[in-house]
N, C-alpha and C positions, 0 to 999 in steps of 0.2 A: 422829203422823202425818203433820205439820205442820215445816219446816224453814225457818224466816223468817232473810230476811241483808241488810241495808244498812248502804249506806254504803260507796262502793266496796268493787264483790264482782270479785276473778281469782279463775278456776279453773282448769286445766290437768290435761286427760287425756292419756295417755301410755302409748298398744300397748301392752300387756303386751310383743311383742315388738319395740318400736323399739326403735331400735336405740344402739350404746355408742357416747361424743364422735365417738369414732379414727376409725369403723365408716363407711365409702362406700354409703350406701345412701339408698333414696328410695321411701318404701313408703306407702300408702292412710293416713289418717287421714280428719273427719267430712267436711270441704271435698272434698277429694280429694289430693294427693299430699304426703307431704312430706318431708325430708330430716332430721326430727325425729320423726316422730313424736310431733308432741303440736302438739293444739288447745287454741288458748286463749279463755277468753271470761271481757273484763271488761264488767260494768255499776253501776249506780246502787244497785240492788236486787234483790232472787230473792228465789221463792217456793221449794220443793222441799214436792210431798204426792206423800208417799210409799205411801201405799194406791191412790190412781189414778198411779203410774208419773207426772203428767206435773210441770215443770218449765217455770212463767211469770221471764221476763228482765225487767225495764223503767228507762225510760230511759238514752243513750246507751251503746246496746250494741253491744259488739266482741265478734267472734267472724273468730277469722284460725290461721293455720300461715301457714305462710312463704312461702304461695305467694295465699292467698287468702287475698283480707280480705268479711269483711260486715256493714254496718252499720248497724240502726234502732232504732227504741222500744221495740218488746215482743217480746219472738222468746222462743216456748210449745218445749219439746220433749217427745214421747210415744214413753216403751216398752215394750214388750207383754211378759209372760209366754212365755215357751219353754219347751220341756221337750228339746228337737233342741240336740246341740251343738253350736254355730253354729267356724266354721274363726275357724280365726287370717290372721293379716292379713296372716300371713307362708305360710300357706299357697296363698292367693290370687295373690300376690309373686311365686312358685316359679311358677303360669302363669300371670304379668303381663295379668291380671286387677282387676277394680278390685272392692269388695266389693258385696255386692250385701246381708249382714247388720250388721250391728257391733254386739256385744258390750258392752254396762252394766255390768252385770255378771253373774252366776251365777245364767242361766236367767230373763235378764233380756232382750233386742232394744230399738236406736233402729226406732221407727213411721218417724217423720213429725216436720217440722221445719218454723216456723211462724214467718213476720214480722212485723212492723208495722208502720208509718209510714213514711213515709220510709227505702223499702230499697233497697242501694244493694250488688251485689254486687263485684268489680273484681279481676283476679288475673294474674300474669304470666305468661306461658309463659316456657319453657326457648328456644324459639326468640327471646325479648326484645318479642314483644308484648305489648300490653297490652290484657286488656279491661272493663268495662264495662259494667255491665246497671245500672238503677229502674223501680225501681214504687210503687204501696204498700202492694204485698203480696206477701213471697215464699210458697210451696212445695212445701218439700222433699221429697220419695216416695221413700224410701231403695231399697225395690229395681229402682227405676227409673236411682237416680241420677239425676236429676235436678232442678233450676232456674226452678218458673216463677213467672213473676214481672207480673203486673198492677195494677191501676189501676182506680179510684174510675172512672165516666165523669164527668164529660165526657175525662180525662186520661186520657196514652197509654203504655204503661211503654217504655224507651228504653235501648236497647245499644248502646253503641261499643267498632270492633274497630280492628283494623290500617288494615281495606279501606271501613271508613267506620262511619258510623251513623245508624240507623234509627228511626221505630218504627211501634207496631203494635200488635193486640189483645194479645199475648202475648208475655214473650220468652225466651226457654226456653236456660235454658245447662245443656250437658251435662259430666258431670265425668266423665265417662272419656275422650269424646274430645276435650274443648278445643274443646266448636267453641259459639257460640253461633248458634239461631234466631232470628227477627223472623216472627210470621204475623199477615197481614197489616198486613209492614211498607212507608211508604211510607221514603221516604230523608228525613234529616233537611239541614236547606243550615248551612250550613258558614258563620261571622260571617266576614266579608273585613278583615284592622287593613288 
């Protein structure tokens, strides 16, 4: 029913149709697009519930591919059973689309991911721009392909991009179009050296 893991947990997820090392490929992964098709997760400990289709990872959690890094203290995955076939990532790529459904295993798809405590997401765009956002909580709805960051009051989540930084009620990181939005935002004051 459950699997418990402790003592520096490294997990690697490779999409079924991931490229061979010599191929020139950029394909979708859990966090965005990757040249390798591999998503990595490192944590101090974890628990997988095979009945409820959930997984929890704790303490110094890092989820990353070759362009996006998400850090937090507690990361939760929720999957749901499905009877229909989920398209391959190669099919989405052929249509130049980001997947709105991610298969965890046969008959199981990823529904959402929750991150808690000192959540930081950063990514490097092909243009060289680095985007970074942080908050107390992160909520990733797979179908929407967006990560929502919030904070417990009185804190506010923040985002920093090439254009500057802002704090606001919510920060939305769009994984498909590589944009960051701040709802009800105010500009951050930059420190002078």
